[in-house]
VEXDREN-2710 file (C-alpha; in Angstrom, 1 decimal):
% VEXDREN-2710
k/r/px/py/pz
1/MET/-130.5/30.5/101.4
2/ILE/-128.1/30.3/98.5
3/LYS/-124.7/31.4/99.8
4/GLU/-123.8/33.8/96.9
5/TRP/-127.1/35.6/97.5
6/ASN/-125.9/36.3/101.1
7/MET/-122.6/37.5/99.7
8/LEU/-124.3/39.9/97.3
9/ARG/-126.5/41.2/100.1
10/VAL/-123.6/41.7/102.4
11/ALA/-121.5/43.4/99.7
12/ALA/-124.4/45.9/99.1
13/CYS/-125.1/46.4/102.8
14/LEU/-121.4/47.1/103.7
15/THR/-121.0/49.4/100.7
16/ILE/-123.9/51.5/101.8
17/VAL/-122.6/51.8/105.3
18/LEU/-119.2/52.8/104.0
19/LEU/-120.6/55.3/101.6
20/HIS/-122.7/56.9/104.3
21/SER/-119.7/56.9/106.6
22/MET/-118.0/59.1/104.0
23/THR/-121.0/61.3/103.8
24/GLN/-121.3/61.9/107.5
25/THR/-117.5/62.4/107.9
26/SER/-117.5/64.9/105.1
27/ARG/-120.2/66.9/106.9
28/VAL/-117.9/67.3/109.8
29/LEU/-114.4/67.5/108.3
30/GLY/-115.1/68.5/104.7
31/GLN/-114.8/66.4/101.6
32/PRO/-111.5/65.4/99.9
33/GLN/-111.3/67.2/96.6
34/THR/-110.0/64.4/94.4
35/GLU/-111.4/62.8/91.3
36/PHE/-110.6/59.3/92.6
37/TYR/-112.6/59.9/95.8
38/HIS/-115.6/61.5/94.0
39/PHE/-115.8/58.8/91.3
40/GLY/-115.4/56.1/93.9
41/ARG/-118.5/57.4/95.7
42/ILE/-120.5/57.3/92.4
43/LEU/-119.5/53.7/91.9
44/MET/-120.6/52.8/95.4
45/CYS/-124.1/54.0/94.6
46/PHE/-124.6/50.6/93.0
47/ALA/-125.5/49.2/96.4
48/THR/-129.1/50.4/96.9
49/PRO/-130.3/49.2/93.4
50/THR/-128.5/45.9/94.2
51/PHE/-130.7/45.5/97.3
52/ILE/-133.7/45.9/95.1
53/VAL/-132.4/43.5/92.5
54/LEU/-131.6/40.8/95.0
55/SER/-135.1/41.0/96.6
56/ILE/-136.6/40.3/93.2
57/ILE/-134.2/37.5/92.3
58/ILE/-135.2/35.7/95.5
59/LEU/-138.9/36.5/95.0
60/ALA/-138.9/35.2/91.3
61/ASN/-136.9/32.2/92.3
62/ARG/-139.3/31.1/95.0
63/TYR/-142.6/32.2/93.6
64/ASN/-142.4/32.3/89.8
65/ASP/-145.9/31.0/89.2
66/LYS/-147.9/32.2/92.3
67/LEU/-147.6/33.9/95.7
68/PRO/-148.3/32.1/99.0
69/LYS/-151.4/33.0/100.9
70/ASN/-149.6/34.8/103.7
71/PHE/-147.3/36.8/101.3
72/TRP/-148.8/40.3/101.8
73/GLU/-149.4/39.7/105.6
74/SER/-145.7/38.8/106.2
75/ARG/-144.3/41.6/104.1
76/ILE/-146.5/44.2/105.8
77/LYS/-145.5/42.9/109.3
78/TYR/-141.7/42.5/108.7
79/ILE/-140.9/45.0/106.0
80/TYR/-143.6/47.8/105.9
81/LEU/-144.0/48.1/109.7
82/PRO/-140.2/48.5/110.1
83/PHE/-140.4/51.2/107.4
84/ILE/-143.0/53.0/109.4
85/SER/-141.1/52.6/112.7
86/PHE/-137.9/54.0/111.2
87/GLY/-139.7/56.8/109.5
88/ILE/-140.7/57.9/113.0
89/ILE/-137.3/57.2/114.5
90/ASP/-135.6/59.2/111.8
91/ALA/-137.8/62.1/112.5
92/LEU/-137.1/61.9/116.3
93/VAL/-133.4/61.8/115.7
94/GLY/-133.7/64.7/113.3
95/ASN/-135.7/66.6/115.9
96/TYR/-133.0/65.9/118.5
97/LEU/-130.2/67.2/116.3
98/LYS/-132.3/70.1/115.1
99/PRO/-134.9/71.1/117.7
100/ASN/-136.6/73.6/115.3
101/LEU/-137.5/70.7/113.0
102/LEU/-141.3/70.3/112.5
103/LEU/-141.6/66.8/113.9
104/ASP/-145.2/66.1/112.7
105/GLN/-144.4/67.2/109.2
106/LYS/-141.1/65.2/109.1
107/ILE/-142.9/62.0/110.2
108/LEU/-145.5/62.5/107.5
109/ASP/-142.9/63.2/104.8
110/ASN/-140.9/60.1/105.9
111/VAL/-143.9/57.7/106.0
112/LEU/-145.8/59.0/103.0
113/THR/-143.1/60.2/100.7
114/GLY/-140.0/58.2/101.8
115/LYS/-137.9/61.2/102.8
116/PHE/-135.4/59.1/104.7
117/ILE/-133.0/56.3/104.3
118/GLY/-135.8/53.6/104.1
119/TRP/-137.3/55.0/100.9
120/PHE/-136.3/52.0/98.8
121/ILE/-138.9/49.9/100.7
122/LEU/-141.7/51.8/98.9
123/VAL/-140.1/50.8/95.6
124/ILE/-139.8/47.1/96.6
125/PHE/-143.5/47.0/97.6
126/GLN/-144.4/48.3/94.1
127/PHE/-142.3/45.5/92.7
128/TYR/-144.2/43.0/94.9
129/LEU/-147.4/44.2/93.3
130/LEU/-145.8/44.1/89.8
131/HIS/-144.6/40.6/90.5
132/PHE/-148.1/39.6/91.5
133/LEU/-149.5/41.0/88.2
134/VAL/-146.8/39.2/86.2
135/VAL/-147.5/35.8/87.7
136/ARG/-151.3/36.3/87.9
137/PHE/-151.7/37.3/84.2
138/LYS/-148.7/35.3/83.0
139/ILE/-147.0/38.3/81.5
140/SER/-143.8/37.5/79.5
141/VAL/-141.0/39.3/81.3
142/ARG/-138.6/38.3/78.5
143/LYS/-140.7/40.4/76.1
144/LEU/-141.2/43.1/78.7
145/PHE/-137.5/43.4/79.4
146/PRO/-136.4/45.8/76.5
147/PHE/-139.4/48.0/77.0
148/SER/-138.7/48.2/80.8
149/VAL/-135.1/49.4/80.2
150/LEU/-136.3/52.0/77.6
151/ILE/-139.0/53.3/79.9
152/MET/-136.6/53.5/82.8
153/GLY/-134.0/55.3/80.7
154/ILE/-136.5/57.9/79.5
155/TYR/-138.0/58.5/83.0
156/LEU/-134.5/58.9/84.6
157/TYR/-133.5/61.3/81.9
158/LEU/-136.7/63.4/82.5
159/ILE/-136.3/63.6/86.3
160/ASN/-132.5/64.0/86.3
161/HIS/-132.7/67.0/83.9
162/ASP/-135.6/68.6/85.8
163/ILE/-138.0/68.2/82.9
164/ILE/-140.3/66.6/85.5
165/THR/-140.3/68.3/88.9
166/LEU/-142.4/68.3/92.0
167/GLY/-140.9/71.3/93.7
168/LYS/-139.9/70.6/97.3
169/TYR/-141.1/67.0/96.8
170/SER/-138.9/66.3/93.8
171/TYR/-136.9/63.8/95.9
172/ALA/-140.0/61.6/95.7
173/LEU/-139.6/61.2/91.9
174/LYS/-137.3/58.2/92.6
175/LEU/-140.2/56.3/94.2
176/PRO/-142.3/55.3/91.1
177/PHE/-141.3/51.8/90.0
178/ILE/-140.6/52.9/86.5
179/ALA/-137.4/54.6/87.8
180/TRP/-136.2/51.0/88.5
181/PHE/-138.2/49.1/86.0
182/GLY/-135.2/47.6/84.1
183/TYR/-133.8/46.3/87.4
184/PHE/-137.1/44.4/88.0
185/THR/-137.3/42.6/84.7
186/SER/-133.5/41.7/84.8
187/ALA/-133.8/40.4/88.4
188/PHE/-137.0/38.5/87.6
189/LEU/-135.4/36.6/84.7
190/VAL/-132.3/35.8/86.8
191/GLY/-134.3/34.6/89.7
192/LYS/-136.8/32.5/87.7
193/HIS/-134.0/30.7/85.8
194/TYR/-131.3/30.8/88.4
195/LYS/-130.7/27.0/88.3
196/THR/-129.7/27.4/84.7
197/ILE/-128.0/30.7/85.0
198/ALA/-125.8/30.0/88.1
199/PRO/-123.7/27.3/86.5
200/LYS/-123.1/29.5/83.4
201/LEU/-122.1/32.4/85.6
202/TYR/-119.6/30.2/87.3
203/LYS/-118.3/28.8/84.0
204/TYR/-117.8/32.2/82.5
205/ARG/-116.8/33.9/85.8
206/TRP/-113.7/35.6/84.2
207/LEU/-116.0/37.2/81.6
208/THR/-118.0/38.8/84.4
209/LEU/-114.9/40.7/85.4
210/VAL/-114.5/42.0/81.8
211/LEU/-118.2/43.1/81.8
212/LEU/-117.7/44.8/85.2
213/ALA/-114.6/46.7/83.9
214/ALA/-116.6/47.8/80.8
215/SER/-119.5/49.0/83.0
216/ILE/-117.1/51.0/85.2
217/GLY/-115.6/52.5/82.1
218/LEU/-119.0/53.6/81.0
219/VAL/-119.7/55.3/84.3
220/TYR/-116.3/57.0/84.1
221/LEU/-117.0/58.3/80.6
222/SER/-120.3/59.7/81.8
223/TYR/-118.5/61.2/84.8
224/ARG/-116.0/62.9/82.5
225/LEU/-118.8/64.3/80.4
226/GLY/-120.2/66.1/83.4
227/ASN/-122.6/63.6/85.1
228/THR/-121.0/63.9/88.6
229/ALA/-124.1/63.2/90.7
230/VAL/-123.5/60.8/93.6
231/ASP/-127.0/59.3/93.3
232/SER/-128.4/55.8/92.7
233/ARG/-130.9/57.0/90.1
234/ARG/-128.2/57.4/87.4
235/PHE/-129.1/55.4/84.3
236/ASP/-125.4/54.6/83.7
237/LEU/-125.4/52.6/87.0
238/TYR/-127.7/50.0/85.5
239/PRO/-125.0/48.0/83.7
240/LEU/-122.7/48.4/86.8
241/VAL/-125.4/47.0/89.1
242/ILE/-126.1/44.0/86.8
243/SER/-122.4/43.3/86.1
244/MET/-121.4/43.7/89.8
245/SER/-124.2/41.3/90.8
246/ALA/-123.0/38.9/88.2
247/VAL/-119.4/39.0/89.5
248/ILE/-120.5/38.3/93.1
249/LEU/-123.0/35.6/92.1
250/ALA/-120.4/33.9/89.9
251/TRP/-117.3/34.1/92.1
252/GLY/-119.3/33.6/95.3
253/GLN/-120.1/30.0/94.2
254/SER/-116.4/29.1/94.7
255/LEU/-116.0/30.8/98.1
256/PRO/-116.5/29.1/101.4
257/ASN/-119.8/29.6/103.3
258/LEU/-118.6/31.9/106.0
259/LYS/-120.5/32.4/109.3
260/ILE/-119.7/36.1/109.4
261/VAL/-121.2/36.6/105.9
262/ASN/-124.4/34.8/107.0
263/LEU/-124.6/36.8/110.2
264/VAL/-124.3/40.2/108.5
265/SER/-126.7/39.1/105.7
266/ASN/-129.2/38.1/108.4
267/TYR/-129.0/41.5/110.0
268/SER/-128.6/43.5/106.7
269/PHE/-132.2/44.9/106.6
270/GLY/-131.9/46.3/110.1
271/ILE/-128.3/47.5/109.5
272/TYR/-129.6/49.4/106.5
273/LEU/-132.2/51.2/108.6
274/LEU/-130.2/51.7/111.7
275/HIS/-126.7/52.6/110.7
276/TRP/-127.7/56.1/109.4
277/GLN/-129.1/57.1/112.7
278/PHE/-126.0/56.0/114.6
279/GLN/-123.8/57.8/112.2
280/ARG/-125.7/61.0/112.5
281/LEU/-125.3/60.9/116.3
282/ILE/-121.7/59.6/116.4
283/ALA/-119.9/61.4/113.5
284/PRO/-119.7/64.9/115.1
285/HIS/-117.8/63.5/118.1
286/LEU/-115.2/61.3/116.3
287/PRO/-112.8/64.2/115.4
288/ILE/-111.8/64.6/119.1
289/PHE/-109.7/61.5/118.6
290/SER/-108.2/62.4/115.3
291/SER/-108.8/64.9/112.4
292/ASN/-107.6/62.3/109.8
293/TYR/-110.4/61.8/107.3
294/THR/-109.7/58.1/106.5
295/TYR/-109.4/57.3/110.2
296/ASN/-112.7/58.9/110.9
297/VAL/-114.5/57.1/108.0
298/ILE/-113.2/53.7/109.1
299/LEU/-114.0/54.3/112.8
300/LEU/-117.5/55.5/111.9
301/PHE/-118.0/52.6/109.6
302/LEU/-117.0/50.0/112.2
303/THR/-118.8/51.8/115.1
304/SER/-122.1/52.2/113.3
305/LEU/-122.0/48.6/112.0
306/VAL/-121.3/47.1/115.4
307/CYS/-123.9/49.3/117.2
308/SER/-126.5/48.5/114.6
309/MET/-126.0/44.7/114.9
310/LEU/-126.0/44.9/118.7
311/THR/-129.2/46.9/118.7
312/ILE/-130.8/44.5/116.3
313/LYS/-129.9/41.6/118.6
314/ILE/-131.3/43.3/121.6
315/ILE/-134.5/44.4/119.9
316/SER/-135.0/40.9/118.5
317/PHE/-135.6/39.7/122.1
318/ILE/-138.4/42.2/122.7
319/PRO/-142.0/41.1/121.9
320/PHE/-143.0/42.5/118.5
321/GLY/-139.3/43.5/117.9
322/SER/-139.4/42.1/114.4
323/PHE/-142.0/44.7/113.6
324/ILE/-139.4/47.3/114.4
325/ILE/-136.2/46.0/112.8
326/GLY/-137.5/43.3/110.6
327/LYS/-137.3/39.5/111.0
328/THR/-134.0/37.8/111.7
329/LYS/-133.5/34.1/111.5
330/LYS/-131.7/31.7/113.7
331/LEU/-128.6/30.8/111.7
332/LYS/-128.0/27.1/111.2
333/LYS/-124.8/25.3/110.2
334/SER/-124.6/24.9/106.4
335/LYS/-123.0/22.0/104.6
336/MET/-123.5/23.5/101.2
337/LYS/-120.8/22.5/98.7
338/PRO/-118.9/25.3/96.9
339/GLN/-120.8/25.1/93.6
340/GLN/-124.1/23.7/94.8
341/VAL/-127.3/25.7/94.0
342/ASN/-129.8/24.8/96.6
343/VAL/-133.0/26.8/96.0
344/ALA/-134.6/27.5/99.4
END
């Protein structure tokens, strides 16, 4: 695995855990009423789309002309089955916290409509299918790119302004692939041509910081104009996700290949699915140590991260454990040079 990909995955993973630590702490202690805090949470919403982007970068890099025979089988075993497992686990935890919760209905909502933290997996599976169609019929993604961004922008406008609604199931409007279409085409082009793009990213790495600053400024302008939703389906996050990814992919090439980064990256899928459940259970009890908001956020972040990783490690020893928390790999020592692009 290319080391800067691991860095991008870890950055997205830890950002999500931190963002949700703030969410759970706010439910217990209340939310700080400052612009800096609220705007910061909006910026942190780049993380979930980044997970989607990285999955397509890797897919397009490895399989840009055809998919292997066992592609769908392995994705169903190690990605979709964990989605089902955690859809059930999320419902059970919810029923424990709220005994009057209709357990059967919650399980169905989670599994069929993605009404829990693992919803993004349903988007990724649609992109798997889209990737198959692109390589099968040799569709020009370069030509598709501007149309995908336009379609995504129109759709996000319609659902964010309640022009299209589904009543109590409106949360599911983020599931159709067109809500993330621009991310797919961008990531596909980057992944397919990564050997060419990576050196240019490194060469112009200072420019990526300028683009990142500009994209943050765009989100801030939108925020000042009244778009204050802390949600990943904001269209103004698209430039932020792309520029943030570019920064990490560019600067990550010059950083050492750290074992801790590889470890967290290896467990990131399970961390994403597990941390929310630990946080729901732990957050109400942390204020007994201190009522300081920052202290509780940091403690919840670290506790949920460690508990998630330990649980993943334990479950990985259980037969069929990979069908529950996803597949983890045995980490090997890497001798990759700082600027080497070694396509796995």
